Structure formats: structure tokens, C-alpha cells
MOPAC internal coordinates of N, CA, C and O (Angstrom, degrees):
PM7 1SCF
backbone

  N    0.0000 0     0.00 0     0.00 0    0    0    0
  C    1.4894 1     0.00 0     0.00 0    1    0    0
  C    1.5472 1   108.25 1     0.00 0    2    1    0
  O    1.2310 1   118.64 1   -39.83 1    3    2    1
  N    1.3581 1   120.20 1   140.17 1    3    2    1
  C    1.3715 1   121.69 1   169.15 1    5    3    2
  C    1.5753 1   109.98 1  -139.42 1    6    5    3
  O    1.2310 1   118.24 1   -32.05 1    7    6    5
  N    1.2897 1   120.95 1   147.95 1    7    6    5
  C    1.4525 1   119.38 1  -176.93 1    9    7    6
  C    1.5448 1   103.93 1  -115.29 1   10    9    7
  O    1.2310 1   119.61 1     4.75 1   11   10    9
  N    1.2723 1   118.36 1  -175.25 1   11   10    9
  C    1.3836 1   129.27 1  -178.44 1   13   11   10
  C    1.5244 1   113.82 1   -65.98 1   14   13   11
  O    1.2310 1   119.58 1   148.12 1   15   14   13
  N    1.3263 1   118.40 1   -31.88 1   15   14   13
  C    1.3884 1   122.79 1   171.51 1   17   15   14
  C    1.5636 1   115.62 1   -71.98 1   18   17   15
  O    1.2310 1   122.10 1   172.01 1   19   18   17
  N    1.2960 1   113.57 1    -7.99 1   19   18   17
  C    1.3548 1   118.71 1   178.55 1   21   19   18
  C    1.5376 1   120.75 1    85.79 1   22   21   19
  O    1.2310 1   120.38 1  -168.93 1   23   22   21
  N    1.3430 1   116.87 1    11.07 1   23   22   21
  C    1.4171 1   121.26 1   173.18 1   25   23   22
  C    1.4892 1   111.44 1   -85.69 1   26   25   23
  O    1.2310 1   120.44 1   -31.35 1   27   26   25
  N    1.3231 1   116.77 1   148.65 1   27   26   25
  C    1.4067 1   123.87 1   179.24 1   29   27   26
  C    1.5073 1   105.88 1  -120.08 1   30   29   27
  O    1.2310 1   122.67 1   -31.53 1   31   30   29
  N    1.2970 1   112.48 1   148.47 1   31   30   29
  C    1.5439 1   119.02 1   177.00 1   33   31   30
  C    1.5442 1   108.92 1  -111.09 1   34   33   31
  O    1.2310 1   124.97 1   -45.26 1   35   34   33
  N    1.3203 1   108.07 1   134.74 1   35   34   33
  C    1.6157 1   117.91 1  -178.95 1   37   35   34
  C    1.5249 1    99.47 1  -122.64 1   38   37   35
  O    1.2310 1   119.92 1   -51.98 1   39   38   37
  N    1.3025 1   117.75 1   128.02 1   39   38   37
  C    1.3968 1   122.15 1   177.35 1   41   39   38
  C    1.5469 1   106.76 1  -104.68 1   42   41   39
  O    1.2310 1   119.02 1   -57.03 1   43   42   41
  N    1.3262 1   119.48 1   122.97 1   43   42   41
  C    1.4548 1   122.07 1  -177.04 1   45   43   42
  C    1.4945 1   110.21 1   -67.94 1   46   45   43
  O    1.2310 1   120.36 1   -20.54 1   47   46   45
  N    1.3391 1   116.91 1   159.46 1   47   46   45
  C    1.4627 1   123.98 1  -179.62 1   49   47   46
  C    1.4704 1   110.30 1   -61.26 1   50   49   47
  O    1.2310 1   121.07 1   148.54 1   51   50   49
  N    1.4295 1   115.56 1   -31.46 1   51   50   49
  C    1.4617 1   118.14 1  -176.71 1   53   51   50
  C    1.5147 1   105.49 1   -71.88 1   54   53   51
  O    1.2310 1   118.96 1   134.05 1   55   54   53
  N    1.2809 1   119.59 1   -45.95 1   55   54   53
  C    1.4554 1   120.90 1  -176.22 1   57   55   54
  C    1.6085 1   109.78 1   -65.54 1   58   57   55
  O    1.2310 1   121.92 1   145.09 1   59   58   57
  N    1.3313 1   113.94 1   -34.91 1   59   58   57
  C    1.5466 1   118.81 1   176.81 1   61   59   58
  C    1.5595 1   111.90 1   -58.60 1   62   61   59
  O    1.2310 1   121.69 1   134.69 1   63   62   61
  N    1.4315 1   114.36 1   -45.31 1   63   62   61
  C    1.3605 1   123.76 1  -175.85 1   65   63   62
  C    1.5276 1   108.28 1   -69.40 1   66   65   63
  O    1.2310 1   119.80 1   140.93 1   67   66   65
  N    1.2507 1   117.98 1   -39.07 1   67   66   65
  C    1.5170 1   121.60 1   176.33 1   69   67   66
  C    1.5347 1   113.96 1   -62.44 1   70   69   67
  O    1.2310 1   122.98 1   136.06 1   71   70   69
  N    1.3930 1   111.90 1   -43.94 1   71   70   69
  C    1.5168 1   114.96 1   177.41 1   73   71   70
  C    1.5385 1   110.11 1   -65.28 1   74   73   71
  O    1.2310 1   118.98 1   141.28 1   75   74   73
  N    1.3302 1   119.54 1   -38.72 1   75   74   73
  C    1.3919 1   120.84 1   179.72 1   77   75   74
  C    1.5310 1   113.20 1   -68.70 1   78   77   75
  O    1.2310 1   118.77 1   135.71 1   79   78   77
  N    1.3343 1   119.95 1   -44.29 1   79   78   77
  C    1.3919 1   121.72 1   171.13 1   81   79   78
  C    1.4589 1   114.71 1   -58.80 1   82   81   79
  O    1.2310 1   118.85 1   137.84 1   83   82   81
  N    1.3115 1   119.80 1   -42.16 1   83   82   81
  C    1.4421 1   120.94 1  -178.80 1   85   83   82
  C    1.4944 1   113.41 1   -69.91 1   86   85   83
  O    1.2310 1   121.44 1   145.27 1   87   86   85
  N    1.4292 1   114.85 1   -34.73 1   87   86   85
  C    1.5286 1   119.25 1   176.53 1   89   87   86
  C    1.5990 1   103.28 1   -61.49 1   90   89   87
  O    1.2310 1   119.25 1   133.27 1   91   90   89
  N    1.2992 1   119.03 1   -46.73 1   91   90   89
  C    1.4617 1   119.83 1  -177.71 1   93   91   90
  C    1.4218 1   109.46 1   -58.52 1   94   93   91
  O    1.2310 1   117.45 1   134.34 1   95   94   93
  N    1.3028 1   122.47 1   -45.66 1   95   94   93
  C    1.5055 1   125.93 1  -170.33 1   97   95   94
  C    1.4353 1   109.47 1   -64.17 1   98   97   95
  O    1.2310 1   120.81 1   131.82 1   99   98   97
  N    1.4468 1   116.05 1   -48.18 1   99   98   97
  C    1.4991 1   122.65 1   178.59 1  101   99   98
  C    1.4899 1   108.41 1   -67.27 1  102  101   99
  O    1.2310 1   117.31 1   138.76 1  103  102  101
  N    1.2511 1   122.72 1   -41.24 1  103  102  101
  C    1.5295 1   123.45 1  -176.79 1  105  103  102
  C    1.5852 1   107.49 1   -64.19 1  106  105  103
  O    1.2310 1   118.15 1   144.42 1  107  106  105
  N    1.2771 1   121.13 1   -35.58 1  107  106  105
  C    1.5304 1   121.86 1  -179.08 1  109  107  106
  C    1.5655 1   105.60 1   -64.67 1  110  109  107
  O    1.2310 1   121.02 1   138.93 1  111  110  109
  N    1.3095 1   115.65 1   -41.07 1  111  110  109
  C    1.4622 1   121.21 1  -174.62 1  113  111  110
  C    1.5744 1   113.43 1   -70.35 1  114  113  111
  O    1.2310 1   122.58 1   142.51 1  115  114  113
  N    1.3690 1   112.66 1   -37.49 1  115  114  113
  C    1.4452 1   117.73 1   179.86 1  117  115  114
  C    1.5805 1   106.84 1  -159.44 1  118  117  115
  O    1.2310 1   121.44 1   -54.75 1  119  118  117
  N    1.2304 1   114.86 1   125.25 1  119  118  117
  C    1.4858 1   124.37 1  -178.39 1  121  119  118
  C    1.5596 1   106.40 1   -61.48 1  122  121  119
  O    1.2310 1   119.92 1   -57.22 1  123  122  121
  N    1.2895 1   117.75 1   122.78 1  123  122  121
  C    1.5029 1   122.84 1   177.28 1  125  123  122
  C    1.6036 1   109.67 1   101.47 1  126  125  123
  O    1.2310 1   121.23 1   161.51 1  127  126  125
  N    1.2650 1   115.26 1   -18.49 1  127  126  125
  C    1.5017 1   118.15 1  -176.36 1  129  127  126
  C    1.5884 1   109.39 1   -73.15 1  130  129  127
  O    1.2310 1   121.70 1   146.94 1  131  130  129
  N    1.4288 1   114.35 1   -33.06 1  131  130  129
  C    1.4904 1   114.11 1   173.62 1  133  131  130
  C    1.4389 1   109.28 1   -64.34 1  134  133  131
  O    1.2310 1   118.84 1   133.82 1  135  134  133
  N    1.1768 1   119.82 1   -46.18 1  135  134  133
  C    1.6264 1   122.30 1   177.91 1  137  135  134
  C    1.4007 1   112.84 1   -56.10 1  138  137  135
  O    1.2310 1   121.19 1   139.82 1  139  138  137
  N    1.3371 1   115.34 1   -40.18 1  139  138  137
  C    1.5314 1   115.83 1   179.57 1  141  139  138
  C    1.4989 1   112.30 1   -69.11 1  142  141  139
  O    1.2310 1   120.84 1   145.62 1  143  142  141
  N    1.3452 1   116.01 1   -34.38 1  143  142  141
  C    1.4518 1   119.62 1   175.03 1  145  143  142
  C    1.4390 1   114.28 1   -64.36 1  146  145  143
  O    1.2310 1   120.41 1   139.43 1  147  146  145
  N    1.3767 1   116.82 1   -40.57 1  147  146  145
  C    1.4996 1   121.72 1   179.44 1  149  147  146
  C    1.5861 1   104.24 1   -66.34 1  150  149  147
  O    1.2310 1   120.18 1   137.04 1  151  150  149
  N    1.1987 1   117.27 1   -42.96 1  151  150  149
  C    1.4166 1   117.41 1  -173.04 1  153  151  150
  C    1.5939 1   109.79 1   -66.16 1  154  153  151
  O    1.2310 1   119.25 1   138.56 1  155  154  153
  N    1.2389 1   119.04 1   -41.44 1  155  154  153
  C    1.5694 1   122.75 1   174.49 1  157  155  154
  C    1.5066 1   108.23 1   -59.17 1  158  157  155
  O    1.2310 1   120.09 1   133.50 1  159  158  157
  N    1.2501 1   117.43 1   -46.50 1  159  158  157
  C    1.5446 1   122.64 1   178.20 1  161  159  158
  C    1.5064 1   107.67 1   -59.30 1  162  161  159
  O    1.2310 1   117.56 1   128.14 1  163  162  161
  N    1.2791 1   122.26 1   -51.86 1  163  162  161
  C    1.4289 1   125.09 1  -178.97 1  165  163  162
  C    1.4795 1   110.24 1   -61.71 1  166  165  163
  O    1.2310 1   118.44 1   137.52 1  167  166  165
  N    1.3422 1   120.59 1   -42.48 1  167  166  165
  C    1.4021 1   121.23 1   174.45 1  169  167  166
  C    1.5142 1   116.75 1   -56.62 1  170  169  167
  O    1.2310 1   122.07 1   140.51 1  171  170  169
  N    1.3222 1   113.64 1   -39.49 1  171  170  169
  C    1.4990 1   120.24 1  -175.95 1  173  171  170
  C    1.5892 1   105.66 1   -75.27 1  174  173  171
  O    1.2310 1   121.49 1   143.07 1  175  174  173
  N    1.3321 1   114.74 1   -36.93 1  175  174  173
  C    1.4813 1   114.99 1   174.53 1  177  175  174
  C    1.5299 1   116.24 1   -62.91 1  178  177  175
  O    1.2310 1   122.52 1   144.52 1  179  178  177
  N    1.3861 1   112.78 1   -35.48 1  179  178  177
  C    1.5096 1   119.16 1   173.30 1  181  179  178
  C    1.5541 1   109.74 1   -62.15 1  182  181  179
  O    1.2310 1   119.71 1   138.00 1  183  182  181
  N    1.2841 1   118.16 1   -42.00 1  183  182  181
  C    1.4671 1   120.73 1   178.82 1  185  183  182
  C    1.5459 1   111.08 1   -66.85 1  186  185  183
  O    1.2310 1   119.59 1   144.29 1  187  186  185
  N    1.2876 1   118.39 1   -35.71 1  187  186  185
  C    1.4625 1   124.37 1   177.43 1  189  187  186
  C    1.4879 1   106.04 1   -62.30 1  190  189  187
  O    1.2310 1   119.90 1   128.52 1  191  190  189
  N    1.3435 1   117.81 1   -51.48 1  191  190  189
  C    1.3818 1   129.02 1  -179.75 1  193  191  190
  C    1.6591 1   110.93 1   -49.16 1  194  193  191
  O    1.2310 1   125.04 1   128.71 1  195  194  193
  N    1.2473 1   107.93 1   -51.29 1  195  194  193
  C    1.5214 1   119.71 1  -178.22 1  197  195  194
  C    1.5535 1   109.00 1   -68.79 1  198  197  195
  O    1.2310 1   120.39 1   140.69 1  199  198  197
  N    1.2451 1   116.86 1   -39.31 1  199  198  197
  C    1.4953 1   116.94 1  -168.00 1  201  199  198
  C    1.4847 1   106.59 1  -138.35 1  202  201  199
  O    1.2310 1   119.33 1  -115.66 1  203  202  201
  N    1.3363 1   118.89 1    64.34 1  203  202  201
  C    1.4394 1   122.11 1  -171.74 1  205  203  202
  C    1.5718 1   117.55 1   -58.67 1  206  205  203
  O    1.2310 1   121.38 1   154.65 1  207  206  205
  N    1.3579 1   114.97 1   -25.35 1  207  206  205
  C    1.4141 1   118.84 1  -178.33 1  209  207  206
  C    1.5443 1   114.00 1   -93.70 1  210  209  207
  O    1.2310 1   120.10 1   177.09 1  211  210  209
  N    1.3597 1   117.42 1    -2.91 1  211  210  209
  C    1.4091 1   125.60 1  -178.45 1  213  211  210
  C    1.4810 1   115.69 1   -55.82 1  214  213  211
  O    1.2310 1   119.76 1   140.23 1  215  214  213
  N    1.3036 1   118.07 1   -39.77 1  215  214  213
  C    1.4906 1   122.60 1  -170.88 1  217  215  214
  C    1.5648 1   111.22 1   -95.27 1  218  217  215
  O    1.2310 1   120.58 1   -29.27 1  219  218  217
  N    1.2861 1   116.50 1   150.73 1  219  218  217
  C    1.3970 1   124.45 1  -175.79 1  221  219  218
  C    1.4765 1   114.24 1   -65.65 1  222  221  219
  O    1.2310 1   119.83 1   -33.85 1  223  222  221
  N    1.3791 1   117.93 1   146.15 1  223  222  221
  C    1.4200 1   126.07 1   168.26 1  225  223  222
  C    1.5413 1   109.97 1   -80.55 1  226  225  223
  O    1.2310 1   119.48 1   -56.86 1  227  226  225
  N    1.2519 1   118.60 1   123.14 1  227  226  225
  C    1.4407 1   121.37 1  -176.09 1  229  227  226
  C    1.4987 1   118.04 1  -105.10 1  230  229  227
  O    1.2310 1   122.12 1   145.74 1  231  230  229
  N    1.3965 1   113.55 1   -34.26 1  231  230  229
  C    1.4644 1   117.43 1  -179.86 1  233  231  230
  C    1.4966 1   102.75 1  -142.63 1  234  233  231
  O    1.2310 1   121.97 1   -53.80 1  235  234  233
  N    1.2961 1   113.84 1   126.20 1  235  234  233
  C    1.4856 1   121.00 1   174.95 1  237  235  234
  C    1.5554 1   106.45 1    45.32 1  238  237  235
  O    1.2310 1   118.18 1    63.10 1  239  238  237
  N    1.3770 1   121.07 1  -116.90 1  239  238  237
  C    1.4228 1   122.37 1  -177.66 1  241  239  238
  C    1.5192 1   113.81 1  -101.30 1  242  241  239
  O    1.2310 1   121.53 1  -170.36 1  243  242  241
  N    1.2640 1   114.67 1     9.64 1  243  242  241
  C    1.4706 1   118.38 1  -177.37 1  245  243  242
  C    1.5981 1   114.39 1   -90.39 1  246  245  243
  O    1.2310 1   122.12 1   -48.40 1  247  246  245
  N    1.3171 1   113.54 1   131.60 1  247  246  245
  C    1.4244 1   118.95 1   179.81 1  249  247  246
  C    1.5345 1   108.10 1  -105.12 1  250  249  247
  O    1.2310 1   119.34 1   -23.83 1  251  250  249
  N    1.3452 1   118.86 1   156.17 1  251  250  249
  C    1.4470 1   118.31 1   179.71 1  253  251  250
  C    1.4276 1   109.78 1  -150.90 1  254  253  251
  O    1.2310 1   121.24 1   -30.22 1  255  254  253
  N    1.3438 1   115.23 1   149.78 1  255  254  253
  C    1.5720 1   123.19 1  -177.71 1  257  255  254
  C    1.5115 1   107.14 1  -144.82 1  258  257  255
  O    1.2310 1   119.54 1   -30.57 1  259  258  257
  N    1.3194 1   118.49 1   149.43 1  259  258  257
  C    1.4237 1   115.40 1   178.31 1  261  259  258
  C    1.4551 1   114.57 1   -88.07 1  262  261  259
  O    1.2310 1   117.85 1   -19.51 1  263  262  261
  N    1.2903 1   121.70 1   160.49 1  263  262  261
  C    1.4443 1   128.69 1   177.68 1  265  263  262
  C    1.5068 1   104.89 1   -89.73 1  266  265  263
  O    1.2310 1   121.01 1   -51.17 1  267  266  265
  N    1.4197 1   115.67 1   128.83 1  267  266  265
  C    1.3849 1   116.23 1   176.05 1  269  267  266
  C    1.5389 1   114.31 1   -54.72 1  270  269  267
  O    1.2310 1   116.91 1   -36.92 1  271  270  269
  N    1.3218 1   123.48 1   143.08 1  271  270  269
  C    1.4326 1   133.12 1   173.36 1  273  271  270
  C    1.5988 1   117.02 1    69.78 1  274  273  271
  O    1.2310 1   123.90 1   149.55 1  275  274  273
  N    1.3636 1   110.12 1   -30.45 1  275  274  273
  C    1.5170 1   115.37 1  -176.83 1  277  275  274
  C    1.5495 1   109.29 1  -101.55 1  278  277  275
  O    1.2310 1   119.82 1   -21.62 1  279  278  277
  N    1.4027 1   117.96 1   158.38 1  279  278  277
  C    1.4770 1   116.71 1  -176.24 1  281  279  278
  C    1.4559 1   104.42 1   -94.03 1  282  281  279
  O    1.2310 1   120.31 1  -108.51 1  283  282  281
  N    1.2841 1   117.01 1    71.49 1  283  282  281
  C    1.5397 1   124.81 1   175.73 1  285  283  282
  C    1.4677 1   115.08 1  -131.22 1  286  285  283
  O    1.2310 1   120.01 1   -30.19 1  287  286  285
  N    1.3373 1   117.59 1   149.81 1  287  286  285
  C    1.4008 1   120.66 1   170.24 1  289  287  286
  C    1.5705 1   110.06 1  -117.44 1  290  289  287
  O    1.2310 1   119.25 1   -34.62 1  291  290  289
  N    1.2845 1   119.03 1   145.38 1  291  290  289
  C    1.4770 1   122.70 1   178.71 1  293  291  290
  C    1.5955 1    97.03 1  -105.45 1  294  293  291
  O    1.2310 1   123.04 1   -60.54 1  295  294  293
  N    1.3011 1   111.78 1   119.46 1  295  294  293
  C    1.5042 1   118.58 1   176.23 1  297  295  294
  C    1.5142 1   107.04 1  -107.66 1  298  297  295
  O    1.2310 1   121.38 1   -47.92 1  299  298  297
  N    1.3154 1   114.96 1   132.08 1  299  298  297
  C    1.5195 1   120.05 1  -178.15 1  301  299  298
  C    1.4768 1   113.55 1  -146.51 1  302  301  299
  O    1.2310 1   122.42 1   -17.71 1  303  302  301
  N    1.3135 1   112.98 1   162.29 1  303  302  301
  C    1.4914 1   121.22 1   177.90 1  305  303  302
  C    1.5054 1   106.05 1  -120.52 1  306  305  303
  O    1.2310 1   119.77 1   -36.74 1  307  306  305
  N    1.2699 1   118.05 1   143.26 1  307  306  305
  C    1.4224 1   128.57 1   178.14 1  309  307  306
  C    1.4994 1   112.99 1  -109.06 1  310  309  307
  O    1.2310 1   119.23 1   -53.22 1  311  310  309
  N    1.2219 1   119.07 1   126.78 1  311  310  309
  C    1.5052 1   125.85 1   178.67 1  313  311  310
  C    1.5514 1   102.39 1  -116.05 1  314  313  311
  O    1.2310 1   118.58 1   -80.00 1  315  314  313
  N    1.3326 1   120.31 1   100.00 1  315  314  313
  C    1.4280 1   128.61 1  -175.92 1  317  315  314
  C    1.5032 1   108.60 1   -70.50 1  318  317  315
  O    1.2310 1   120.83 1   137.04 1  319  318  317
  N    1.3309 1   116.03 1   -42.96 1  319  318  317
  C    1.4561 1   119.75 1   179.94 1  321  319  318
  C    1.5848 1   111.16 1   -56.80 1  322  321  319
  O    1.2310 1   121.79 1   127.67 1  323  322  321
  N    1.2540 1   114.18 1   -52.33 1  323  322  321
  C    1.5318 1   124.28 1  -176.11 1  325  323  322
  C    1.4670 1   110.05 1   -79.04 1  326  325  323
  O    1.2310 1   119.61 1   163.37 1  327  326  325
  N    1.3786 1   118.35 1   -16.63 1  327  326  325
  C    1.4374 1   125.14 1  -174.10 1  329  327  326
  C    1.5663 1   111.92 1    56.82 1  330  329  327
  O    1.2310 1   122.29 1  -128.30 1  331  330  329
  N    1.3859 1   113.22 1    51.70 1  331  330  329
  C    1.4554 1   122.53 1  -176.55 1  333  331  330
  C    1.5142 1   108.53 1  -126.30 1  334  333  331
  O    1.2310 1   121.45 1   -47.66 1  335  334  333
  N    1.3209 1   114.83 1   132.34 1  335  334  333
  C    1.4525 1   119.80 1   170.48 1  337  335  334
  C    1.5785 1   105.74 1  -108.74 1  338  337  335
  O    1.2310 1   121.02 1   -58.86 1  339  338  337
  N    1.2573 1   115.65 1   121.14 1  339  338  337
  C    1.5397 1   121.81 1  -176.28 1  341  339  338
  C    1.5161 1   110.71 1  -108.82 1  342  341  339
  O    1.2310 1   121.19 1   -72.68 1  343  342  341
  N    1.2903 1   115.32 1   107.32 1  343  342  341
  C    1.3974 1   121.10 1  -179.62 1  345  343  342
  C    1.5757 1   104.97 1   -72.37 1  346  345  343
  O    1.2310 1   116.94 1   -68.46 1  347  346  345
  N    1.2159 1   123.43 1   111.54 1  347  346  345
  C    1.4687 1   122.49 1  -173.10 1  349  347  346
  C    1.6501 1   108.88 1   -97.66 1  350  349  347
  O    1.2310 1   119.23 1   150.72 1  351  350  349
  N    1.3647 1   119.08 1   -29.28 1  351  350  349
  C    1.3812 1   112.69 1  -179.79 1  353  351  350
  C    1.5856 1   106.04 1  -159.76 1  354  353  351
  O    1.2310 1   120.17 1   -26.33 1  355  354  353
  N    1.2785 1   117.27 1   153.67 1  355  354  353
  C    1.3745 1   130.11 1   174.01 1  357  355  354
  C    1.4565 1   106.47 1  -118.76 1  358  357  355
  O    1.2310 1   117.81 1   -85.47 1  359  358  357
  N    1.3464 1   121.78 1    94.53 1  359  358  357
  C    1.3647 1   127.44 1  -157.26 1  361  359  358
  C    1.5362 1   112.34 1  -108.56 1  362  361  359
  O    1.2310 1   120.88 1   -54.63 1  363  362  361
  N    1.3162 1   115.92 1   125.37 1  363  362  361
  C    1.5552 1   119.07 1   175.98 1  365  363  362
  C    1.4204 1   110.80 1   -74.09 1  366  365  363
  O    1.2310 1   120.68 1   -55.83 1  367  366  365
  N    1.2787 1   116.31 1   124.17 1  367  366  365
  C    1.4749 1   121.24 1  -172.64 1  369  367  366
  C    1.5669 1   113.71 1   -69.00 1  370  369  367
  O    1.2310 1   118.87 1   167.91 1  371  370  369
  N    1.3300 1   119.75 1   -12.09 1  371  370  369
  C    1.4220 1   118.71 1   178.12 1  373  371  370
  C    1.5879 1   111.11 1   -86.61 1  374  373  371
  O    1.2310 1   120.46 1   178.21 1  375  374  373
  N    1.2532 1   116.72 1    -1.79 1  375  374  373
  C    1.4635 1   119.54 1   176.13 1  377  375  374
  C    1.5104 1   108.93 1   -88.30 1  378  377  375
  O    1.2310 1   120.44 1   -25.04 1  379  378  377
  N    1.3562 1   116.76 1   154.96 1  379  378  377
  C    1.5074 1   121.63 1   179.77 1  381  379  378
  C    1.4766 1   111.08 1   -49.16 1  382  381  379
  O    1.2310 1   118.95 1   -56.88 1  383  382  381
  N    1.2515 1   119.60 1   123.12 1  383  382  381
  C    1.5559 1   120.74 1  -179.55 1  385  383  382
  C    1.5406 1   111.85 1   -59.72 1  386  385  383
  O    1.2310 1   119.33 1   155.90 1  387  386  385
  N    1.1844 1   118.88 1   -24.10 1  387  386  385
  C    1.5206 1   114.62 1   176.07 1  389  387  386
  C    1.4774 1   114.95 1   -66.06 1  390  389  387
  O    1.2310 1   119.43 1   168.61 1  391  390  389
  N    1.3124 1   118.69 1   -11.39 1  391  390  389
  C    1.4220 1   124.59 1  -176.65 1  393  391  390
  C    1.5028 1   112.52 1   -91.92 1  394  393  391
  O    1.2310 1   119.65 1   178.05 1  395  394  393
  N    1.3818 1   118.28 1    -1.95 1  395  394  393
  C    1.3663 1   123.49 1  -179.92 1  397  395  394
  C    1.4696 1   114.39 1   -51.75 1  398  397  395
  O    1.2310 1   120.10 1   180.00 1  399  398  397

């Protein structure tokens, strides 16, 4: 993904796996809920892509922002020089925060 400002988004394999597992978990509970979850994650990723510096830095160089409706955070790192946003984790907020 790339936007007008020239930033590209790269989603780590760890984040991709978490999105897929979470989709499956939600979909088993209610058909269509997994799709809604993925749409909310993608909407937030699009916002990150458009405004990568908008969200606060929480730990060292990592920024995080919540996903609407679902108890997840998107954790990412911004490389201004290379114009890359790397999504490193899609983290469930009920899990021990030290595991982010």
C-alpha cells in the first residue's frame, strides 16, 4: 500500500497471522463478525497510512492505536527515511501487556 505522502505499509507475518486467527475466532462465534473485524483493522491501517505520525509513541519507537469496536491495538513502527510504516503486531488488549 502507498499513499499520496509516499508512505508504504508493510504488515509483518506475525500481524497477518493474528488477523487471520482473530477473523476465524470471530467468524465461528457469529457469521460476518470476522469480516467486520478485518474491515475495522483495514480501516485503521488506512488511517495509519494516511497520517502515520498521528498516533502516540508508547514504547521506544513503537506507535499504537486502538481498533474501533474490537479490543485490539495496532502496533507499528515508522521509518521516515524509507517512508515505510511497518505493522508489527495486532494485539488483543486482554492479553498481558508485556507480550506486546
